[in-house]
Each structure stands twice: as C-alpha cells, then as structure tokens.
C-alpha positions as CSV (number, residue, x, y, z in Angstrom):
1,M,124.5,100.8,138.9
2,I,127.0,103.6,138.0
3,A,128.1,105.4,141.2
4,V,128.0,109.2,141.1
5,R,131.1,110.6,142.8
6,G,132.2,114.1,143.6
7,Y,129.6,114.8,146.4
8,E,131.0,112.5,149.1
9,G,129.5,113.4,152.5
10,R,127.4,116.2,151.0
11,R,123.6,116.5,150.8
12,V,122.2,116.4,147.2
13,G,118.6,117.1,146.4
14,V,116.6,114.8,144.1
15,L,113.2,116.0,142.8
16,G,110.8,113.5,141.3
17,L,110.9,109.8,142.4
18,G,110.0,107.8,139.4
19,R,112.4,105.4,137.7
20,S,115.1,107.9,136.9
21,G,114.8,109.8,140.2
22,L,115.2,106.8,142.4
23,A,118.1,105.5,140.2
24,A,119.8,108.9,140.6
25,A,119.3,108.7,144.4
26,R,120.8,105.2,144.6
27,A,123.7,106.2,142.4
28,L,124.4,109.2,144.5
29,R,124.3,107.1,147.7
30,A,126.6,104.6,146.1
31,G,129.0,107.5,145.5
32,E,128.8,108.3,149.3
33,A,126.6,111.4,148.9
34,K,123.7,112.0,151.1
35,P,120.6,112.2,148.9
36,V,117.7,114.3,150.1
37,L,114.5,113.4,148.2
38,W,111.2,115.0,147.4
39,D,108.1,114.2,145.3
40,D,104.7,115.8,145.2
41,G,103.1,112.3,145.6
42,E,102.8,110.9,149.1
43,A,103.1,107.3,147.9
44,A,106.4,108.1,146.1
45,R,107.8,109.7,149.3
46,A,106.8,106.7,151.4
47,A,108.5,104.3,149.0
48,A,111.7,106.4,149.2
49,E,111.6,106.4,153.0
50,A,111.2,102.6,152.9
51,E,114.5,102.4,151.0
52,G,116.1,104.4,153.8
53,F,116.3,107.7,152.0
54,A,115.9,111.1,153.7
55,V,112.8,112.9,152.5
56,E,112.5,116.7,153.0
57,D,110.2,119.3,151.5
58,L,112.5,120.9,149.0
59,T,110.0,123.5,148.0
60,R,110.9,125.3,151.3
61,E,113.9,127.5,151.9
62,K,115.3,125.7,155.0
63,P,116.8,122.6,153.3
64,W,118.9,124.6,150.9
65,A,121.4,126.0,153.3
66,D,123.7,123.0,152.6
67,I,122.5,121.5,149.3
68,P,124.7,122.5,146.4
69,L,122.9,120.5,143.7
70,L,119.3,119.5,142.7
71,V,118.9,116.5,140.4
72,V,115.6,116.8,138.6
73,S,113.6,114.0,137.0
74,P,112.7,114.4,133.3
75,G,108.9,114.6,134.0
76,V,109.3,117.6,136.3
77,P,108.8,121.0,134.5
78,H,111.7,123.4,135.0
79,L,111.0,126.2,132.5
80,P,109.2,129.4,133.6
81,P,106.4,130.1,134.1
82,A,105.7,126.5,135.2
83,A,109.0,125.7,137.0
84,H,108.4,123.5,140.0
85,P,108.6,125.3,143.4
86,A,111.6,123.2,144.5
87,I,113.5,124.3,141.4
88,R,112.7,127.9,142.2
89,A,114.0,127.3,145.7
90,A,117.2,125.8,144.3
91,W,117.7,128.8,142.1
92,A,117.1,131.2,145.0
93,A,119.7,129.4,147.0
94,G,122.3,129.4,144.2
95,A,122.3,125.6,143.9
96,L,123.0,124.0,140.6
97,V,120.1,122.3,138.8
98,D,120.9,119.3,136.7
99,N,119.6,115.8,135.7
100,D,120.5,112.2,135.7
101,V,121.7,112.2,132.1
102,S,124.2,114.8,132.9
103,L,125.4,112.9,136.0
104,F,125.8,109.8,133.9
105,F,128.1,111.5,131.4
106,R,130.3,112.9,134.1
107,A,130.3,109.6,136.0
108,V,131.4,107.7,133.0
109,Q,134.2,110.2,132.4
110,M,135.4,109.8,136.0
111,T,135.6,106.0,135.6
112,G,138.4,106.4,133.0
113,A,136.9,103.5,131.0
114,R,137.5,103.6,127.3
115,V,133.8,103.5,126.1
116,R,131.9,104.9,123.1
117,I,128.5,106.5,123.8
118,V,125.8,106.8,121.1
119,A,122.9,109.1,121.8
120,V,119.7,109.1,119.7
121,T,117.1,111.8,119.7
122,G,114.2,113.1,117.5
123,S,110.4,113.0,117.6
124,N,109.7,109.6,116.1
125,G,111.8,106.5,115.6
126,K,114.2,107.0,118.6
127,S,113.4,103.7,120.3
128,T,113.6,101.6,117.1
129,T,116.8,103.2,116.0
130,T,118.4,102.8,119.5
131,A,117.3,99.2,119.7
132,L,118.5,98.5,116.2
133,I,122.0,99.9,116.9
134,D,122.2,97.9,120.1
135,H,121.0,94.7,118.4
136,V,123.5,94.9,115.5
137,L,126.4,95.6,118.0
138,G,125.3,92.5,119.9
139,A,125.0,90.4,116.8
140,A,128.5,91.4,115.8
141,G,129.9,90.4,119.2
142,R,130.5,93.9,120.5
143,P,130.0,94.4,124.2
144,R,127.3,97.0,124.7
145,Q,124.5,98.3,127.0
146,M,121.3,100.2,126.1
147,G,119.3,102.6,128.2
148,G,117.9,106.1,128.7
149,N,114.4,106.5,127.5
150,I,114.3,102.9,126.6
151,G,115.1,99.9,128.9
152,R,117.2,100.9,131.9
153,G,117.7,104.3,133.3
154,V,121.1,105.8,132.5
155,L,122.4,105.5,136.1
156,D,120.9,102.0,136.5
157,L,123.3,100.7,133.8
158,D,126.3,98.6,134.8
159,P,129.6,100.4,135.4
160,P,131.2,100.7,131.9
161,A,134.1,98.5,130.9
162,D,136.9,99.2,128.4
163,G,135.8,98.5,124.8
164,E,132.1,98.8,125.5
165,T,129.5,100.8,123.6
166,I,126.6,102.4,125.4
167,V,123.5,103.3,123.3
168,L,121.1,105.8,124.7
169,E,117.7,107.0,123.6
170,L,117.3,110.6,124.9
171,S,114.1,112.6,124.8
172,S,113.9,116.4,124.8
173,Y,113.0,116.3,128.5
174,Q,116.4,114.6,129.1
175,T,118.6,116.8,126.9
176,D,116.9,120.2,127.8
177,L,118.2,120.4,131.4
178,A,121.5,118.5,131.3
179,R,124.5,120.6,132.1
180,T,126.8,117.9,130.5
181,L,126.1,116.1,127.2
182,A,129.1,114.2,125.8
183,P,128.2,111.5,123.3
184,D,130.8,110.2,120.9
185,V,128.1,109.7,118.2
186,A,124.9,111.9,118.2
187,V,121.9,111.0,116.1
188,F,119.0,113.3,115.1
189,L,116.1,111.6,113.3
190,N,113.4,114.2,112.7
191,L,111.2,116.8,114.4
192,S,107.4,117.1,114.5
193,P,105.1,119.0,117.0
194,D,105.2,117.3,120.4
195,H,105.6,118.4,124.0
196,L,105.0,122.0,122.9
197,D,103.5,123.1,126.2
198,R,106.6,121.9,128.0
199,H,109.0,123.7,125.7
200,G,107.1,126.8,125.0
201,G,106.5,126.0,121.3
202,L,108.3,124.3,118.4
203,G,111.4,126.4,118.6
204,G,112.0,125.5,122.3
205,Y,111.4,121.9,121.5
206,F,114.0,122.0,118.7
207,A,116.4,123.9,120.9
208,A,116.3,121.1,123.5
209,K,117.2,118.5,120.8
210,R,119.9,120.7,119.3
211,R,121.8,120.9,122.6
212,L,123.0,117.3,122.1
213,F,124.9,118.3,119.0
214,E,126.5,121.4,120.4
215,L,127.2,121.0,124.1
216,G,129.6,118.1,124.0
217,A,131.0,118.4,120.5
218,P,130.4,114.8,119.4
219,E,133.1,113.3,117.1
220,A,130.4,111.9,114.7
221,L,127.1,113.5,113.8
222,V,124.2,111.6,112.1
223,I,121.4,113.9,111.0
224,G,118.2,113.1,109.2
225,V,117.5,115.7,106.6
226,D,114.0,114.9,105.5
227,D,112.6,117.9,107.3
228,D,113.7,121.5,107.6
229,F,114.9,121.1,111.2
230,G,117.3,118.4,110.2
231,R,118.5,120.3,107.2
232,F,119.1,123.4,109.4
233,L,120.9,121.3,112.0
234,A,123.1,119.7,109.3
235,A,124.0,123.0,107.8
236,A,124.7,124.6,111.2
237,T,127.0,121.8,112.3
238,D,128.8,121.0,109.0
239,D,132.5,122.1,108.8
240,P,133.9,122.2,105.3
241,S,137.4,122.0,106.8
242,E,136.7,118.4,107.9
243,D,135.9,117.2,104.4
244,G,132.6,115.7,105.6
245,A,134.4,113.3,107.9
246,R,132.3,114.2,111.0
247,L,128.8,114.6,109.5
248,T,126.7,111.9,107.8
249,R,123.4,113.1,106.3
250,V,120.5,110.6,106.3
251,S,117.4,110.5,104.1
252,A,114.6,108.0,103.4
253,G,113.2,110.2,100.6
254,A,116.1,111.8,98.7
255,K,119.2,110.5,97.0
256,L,122.0,112.5,98.6
257,K,124.7,112.0,96.0
258,G,126.6,115.2,96.8
259,P,129.8,116.0,98.7
260,G,130.2,114.5,102.1
261,R,129.0,111.2,103.7
262,A,125.4,110.1,103.3
263,I,123.1,107.2,103.8
264,F,119.9,107.2,101.8
265,M,117.2,105.0,100.2
266,N,117.3,104.2,96.5
267,R,114.0,102.5,96.2
268,N,114.3,99.5,98.5
269,H,118.0,99.7,98.8
270,L,119.8,101.4,101.7
271,T,122.8,103.1,100.0
272,E,126.0,104.4,101.5
273,W,127.6,107.3,99.7
274,D,131.2,108.3,100.6
275,G,131.1,111.7,98.8
276,A,132.2,110.5,95.4
277,K,130.8,107.0,94.9
278,Q,128.6,104.3,96.3
279,A,130.3,102.4,99.2
280,A,127.6,99.9,100.1
281,A,124.0,98.9,99.4
282,F,121.6,96.7,101.3
283,D,118.1,95.6,100.2
284,L,116.0,96.5,103.3
285,R,113.3,94.0,102.3
286,E,115.6,91.4,103.9
287,A,115.1,93.1,107.3
288,K,111.5,91.9,107.9
289,A,111.0,93.9,111.1
290,L,111.7,97.2,109.5
291,P,108.7,97.9,107.2
292,G,107.7,101.3,105.9
293,A,109.4,104.5,104.9
294,H,109.8,105.6,108.5
295,N,111.8,102.5,109.3
296,H,113.9,103.2,106.2
297,Q,115.0,106.4,108.0
298,N,115.6,104.5,111.2
299,A,117.7,101.9,109.4
300,C,119.7,104.6,107.5
301,A,120.5,106.4,110.8
302,A,121.4,103.2,112.6
303,W,123.7,102.2,109.6
304,A,125.4,105.6,109.8
305,A,126.0,105.3,113.6
306,L,127.3,101.8,113.3
307,R,129.7,102.8,110.6
308,A,130.9,105.6,112.8
309,L,131.6,102.9,115.5
310,G,133.7,100.9,113.0
311,L,131.4,98.1,111.9
312,G,131.6,96.9,108.3
313,P,128.6,96.6,105.9
314,K,128.4,92.8,106.1
315,A,128.2,92.8,109.9
316,I,125.5,95.5,109.8
317,E,123.5,93.7,107.1
318,A,123.5,90.4,109.2
319,G,122.4,92.3,112.3
320,M,119.5,94.1,110.5
321,R,118.3,90.8,109.0
322,S,118.0,89.3,112.5
323,F,116.5,92.3,114.2
324,P,113.2,91.2,115.8
325,G,111.6,94.7,116.1
326,L,110.2,96.4,119.2
327,P,106.9,95.8,121.0
328,H,104.2,98.5,120.3
329,R,106.0,99.7,117.1
330,L,104.2,98.1,114.1
331,E,104.4,94.9,116.0
332,L,102.7,92.1,114.0
333,V,100.7,90.3,116.7
334,G,99.3,87.6,114.4
335,E,97.1,86.7,111.5
336,A,93.8,84.9,111.1
337,K,91.7,84.3,108.0
338,G,93.9,86.6,106.0
339,V,93.5,89.5,108.5
340,R,96.7,90.8,110.2
341,F,96.6,92.4,113.7
342,V,99.3,95.1,114.2
343,N,100.1,96.8,117.5
344,D,101.4,100.4,117.0
345,S,100.5,101.7,120.4
346,K,103.7,103.8,120.5
347,A,102.2,106.1,117.9
348,T,101.0,108.8,120.3
349,N,100.8,111.7,117.8
350,A,99.6,112.2,114.3
351,D,103.1,112.1,112.8
352,A,103.8,108.7,114.2
353,A,100.4,107.4,113.2
354,E,101.1,108.6,109.6
355,K,104.0,106.2,109.4
356,A,101.7,103.3,110.1
357,L,99.0,104.5,107.7
358,L,101.6,104.7,104.9
359,T,102.8,101.1,105.6
360,Y,99.5,99.3,104.8
361,E,97.0,99.5,102.0
362,R,93.6,98.6,103.6
363,I,93.3,99.4,107.3
364,R,90.8,98.9,110.1
365,W,92.2,101.8,112.1
366,I,91.7,102.0,115.9
367,A,92.5,105.5,117.0
368,G,91.9,107.8,120.0
369,G,92.8,108.5,123.6
370,V,94.0,111.8,125.0
371,P,94.4,114.0,121.9
372,K,97.5,116.0,120.9
373,E,97.4,119.4,119.4
374,G,96.1,119.3,115.8
375,G,94.3,116.0,116.2
376,I,94.3,113.8,113.1
377,A,93.6,116.6,110.5
378,P,97.1,116.2,109.0
379,L,96.3,112.6,108.3
380,A,93.4,113.3,106.0
381,P,95.3,112.6,102.8
382,H,95.8,109.0,104.0
383,F,92.1,108.3,104.9
384,P,91.6,106.5,101.6
385,R,93.8,103.8,103.0
386,V,91.4,103.4,105.9
387,A,88.5,101.0,105.3
388,K,87.0,102.2,108.5
389,A,88.1,103.9,111.7
390,Y,87.1,102.7,115.2
391,L,87.4,105.6,117.7
392,I,88.1,105.4,121.4
393,G,88.7,107.6,124.4
394,E,88.5,111.4,124.8
395,A,89.4,112.2,121.3
396,A,86.7,110.1,119.7
397,P,84.1,112.9,119.0
398,A,86.7,115.3,117.6
399,F,88.2,112.5,115.4
400,A,84.7,111.6,114.2
401,E,84.2,115.2,113.2
402,T,87.5,115.3,111.3
403,L,86.7,112.0,109.5
404,G,83.3,113.5,108.4
405,G,81.6,111.1,106.0
406,H,84.5,108.6,106.0
407,P,83.4,105.3,107.6
408,H,83.9,105.3,111.3
409,A,82.4,104.1,114.6
410,L,82.4,105.6,118.1
411,C,83.4,102.5,120.1
412,G,84.2,104.0,123.6
413,D,87.1,101.7,124.6
414,L,89.8,99.5,123.0
415,A,88.1,96.2,123.7
416,A,84.9,97.2,121.9
417,A,86.9,98.8,119.0
418,L,89.0,95.7,118.4
419,A,86.0,93.3,118.6
420,L,84.1,95.3,116.0
421,A,87.1,95.8,113.7
422,A,87.9,92.1,113.8
423,A,84.2,91.2,113.1
424,E,84.1,93.5,110.1
425,A,87.6,92.8,108.7
426,E,88.0,91.0,105.4
427,P,90.9,89.0,104.0
428,G,93.8,91.4,103.2
429,D,92.8,93.9,105.8
430,V,95.1,95.1,108.7
431,V,93.5,95.8,112.0
432,L,95.8,98.5,113.2
433,L,96.1,100.1,116.7
434,S,97.8,103.4,115.9
435,P,96.1,105.8,118.2
436,A,97.7,109.2,117.4
437,C,97.0,110.0,121.0
438,A,98.3,109.6,124.5
439,S,96.8,106.8,126.6
440,F,96.2,108.3,130.0
441,D,92.4,108.5,129.7
442,Q,92.1,104.7,129.8
443,F,95.6,103.2,130.4
444,R,98.6,103.8,132.5
445,D,100.8,104.3,129.5
446,F,101.1,103.3,125.8
447,E,102.7,100.0,126.8
448,A,99.7,99.0,128.9
449,R,97.5,100.0,126.0
450,G,99.5,97.9,123.6
451,D,99.7,95.0,125.9
452,A,95.8,95.0,126.2
453,F,95.6,95.1,122.4
454,R,98.1,92.2,122.0
455,E,96.4,90.0,124.5
456,A,92.9,90.5,123.0
457,A,94.2,90.2,119.4
458,R,96.0,86.9,120.2
459,R,92.8,85.5,121.5
460,I,91.1,86.4,118.3
461,V,93.9,84.9,116.2
462,E,93.9,81.7,118.2
463,G,90.2,81.4,118.0
464,G,90.3,82.0,114.2
465,A,93.1,79.7,113.4
C-alpha cells in the first residue's frame, strides 16, 4: 500500500466503496488522515464499518464543515446533470473533489523515489498493451509493478523503490476527474464510441482521455494514429522544436516513413523508424500470443513505450516472444477435432468484437448480453467470416434482426450457445465468444462470463480429445 500523506489528522471523504474506494481509504488512514466513507449500498457501508472506518452520509450538508477533500471512486458519476448528491454537497461546501489516481501520483512524488510511470489509455487494447509492457520489463530483469484498471488498484501497489517502473492502465473514468496526472510515458491507442452516457458524447469521452497527455506534460508520448482522434492528438501535442524526440506515432495500418519517430507494421514485421531510416524490425508472428491487426497496434505501442524506457530491440523481442497473453482477450482455451475454442469475453463493444472477427476465417460466433449503442450493425462487413451466430442475453432479438438472413440461432444463455456451436462446428472452425456487449444481464462482469466459457469449453475439449 502507498500511504497518502498531507492530510494528517484531518477528515477526508471517500465516496464509493469498491476496490479503489476502499484502497484509497486504507491509504489515507496509513497516512494518518481520518477517512469518512459513504456508499449508496448498505452492504458496502457495513463492510467498511467492519474494517473500522467511520461511515457518514456525505450527501448531507453537516459532515462537510471540516472535510476539505472528497475522493471519488471511478464508477461514481460526477458530471452534471447526473453528479452524485455527495459530490454536489462537496462542491457546495468548497471541498476539493479528486480521485485515487490523482492521489497516487502525488503520493509517489512525495516519496522522492526515482521511478518511471507509464500510463496507457484508449478504448480497446489497454489491458494487453499494459500487460505486455509489464511482461517485457520483467523478462528484461527490470523491477516493475502493474496496476490501475488491471490487476491491483493504484494505491494498493507497494511503495515505489528507486529504479522501478510502474505501468498503469487508465480508463476515461480514472483520467476524467484526476486533478493530478503525471506519467513519464503516456500511451494513447485508439478511440471508439463507449461510455457516451457518462461523458456526454464522444467529444467528452475523448476530452477525458486527452487530459493524460496535457495535464502532466509527459516526457514521452506514444500515440496511435489509425483513427482521427489519434491523428488529432498527435498533431496537437507535436512540437517541431523537439525534432520528434518526445512523440512517437504508432500505426498497425500505415507505413509512417516521414519525419519523427514511428513504430508501424510492414506486413508482419513491426518496424521502428527513427525519422530517416529503419532502426529495428521484428516479425510479430514469433509472438504467438499477439494475433490479429489489433494486437499489432498493441505491440507497436508497447514497443514504443519500452524504447522510451531505454530497452533495446533484442530485449523487447525476447519479452514479446514469451508473452503469454491475457485471459478473456482472444484466449485460446483449447482445440478438439480441429475446432478451436477462443475466449474473447473482454470484447464488450462492437469495435472490440471486430478485432476478433478479423482474426479468424470461419467463426461460430457467440454474441450478446447487454447491448451497447449501435449494436452489431458496424460489423456487417465481417458477417461472411461467420459460419453461424449463436445469440444470448438481452441483445439477442436486436442482433438477430441485424443479422437478417445470415445463419443464426437464439440460444438464451451462454451454456446453450456453446453447446450448440460445439455440436455444429466442423474442423477448421473457431468457436468464438466475442459478445460485443456488457455482461450484466447474466454475469457479474466480463471475467465471470469468460470464466464460464473457459470451464465449459475445456470440458468439451477434454471430452473430445
């Protein structure tokens, strides 16, 4: 745990008592503050009291007489008109409103430790890119920690030591409210519609991501330029006086052989360009856990960040070869009778599912859940790759309408869909869970959904071996 100092003996509000909220409360208490906690859920409040924390209704005016700061968990809305009543009460009292990510950056600065912090954001690929950077650092013998939106909460990490690198995955929920963002290396992958209700539209969503690149003036910027948002961000942050030393553009789809630093794909080869000539090249087919064009972008971004941290090409190549991949991201569960079973439960929107559909040729596609805006209509050009779709959850009727005459079945739940897909699959097919939906109609989260698929698919594989 990283202790948060600067509020010794003072009451500090904490709103939202999930993983990050409780970690923030513990870190504040370790720094000798007096956390005052609130959550709309009675069970969460009871759990906090069981840990010895004070619980008070922060939606009321009375507690705010002596509370200078409210720390808000990422899942709690703070933007009008949906701002939580406790946040409105903090505003009315003149208290600062902040989050755990901001406290983390300030706490690390206060330790005086010489550390490097990498922060990765974007709509899709954040977890894989973050984990890949962390893995390569570890394989090269570099001390490091990983956290944020993956693994451990930022304040639940160990106190940083000199020479360490901390690799963070940060969502728009985490960057939007933070008063302090100070990474040494900031990575932007891509942007596609997501969380639009929370951010008031696509512009607000992009603005939340953009803060990471402007608020703390990172010394190195890695920006994916395969969409207009990335191209805009690169142009807005580029400084010709730096001769391209700060910015590295990344692309999985274009050869960036212009001025400045770039990492791009040349067919199957990840290519490093130093502004005038090729500096390195690596055949990504050697990295077995990074299939598909979307992983090409992830690998290029990770390569650029690792180079900014001082690693050489040979060390990065070795780490990428040994990278095992992440659960729920194109995770190969097993193969039986020539049929592969792939868990891509993390694909909770159409853009993420598109990456999976582009990776395989003949797919038995399990899709559905709680639909996102736009449904699967954007995926229509890829339906020829789908031998048949097996639809589940709330989205099933709408997805069936979009599929029209393309082969599909309304299966209700995941178990029924997997059983039917496995029974109908032929050698060479891929039974793919890539839902293009949230999971909350049938599962706690995408991880629980993926775990259920993995367990059932493994039983099928073992029975068919």
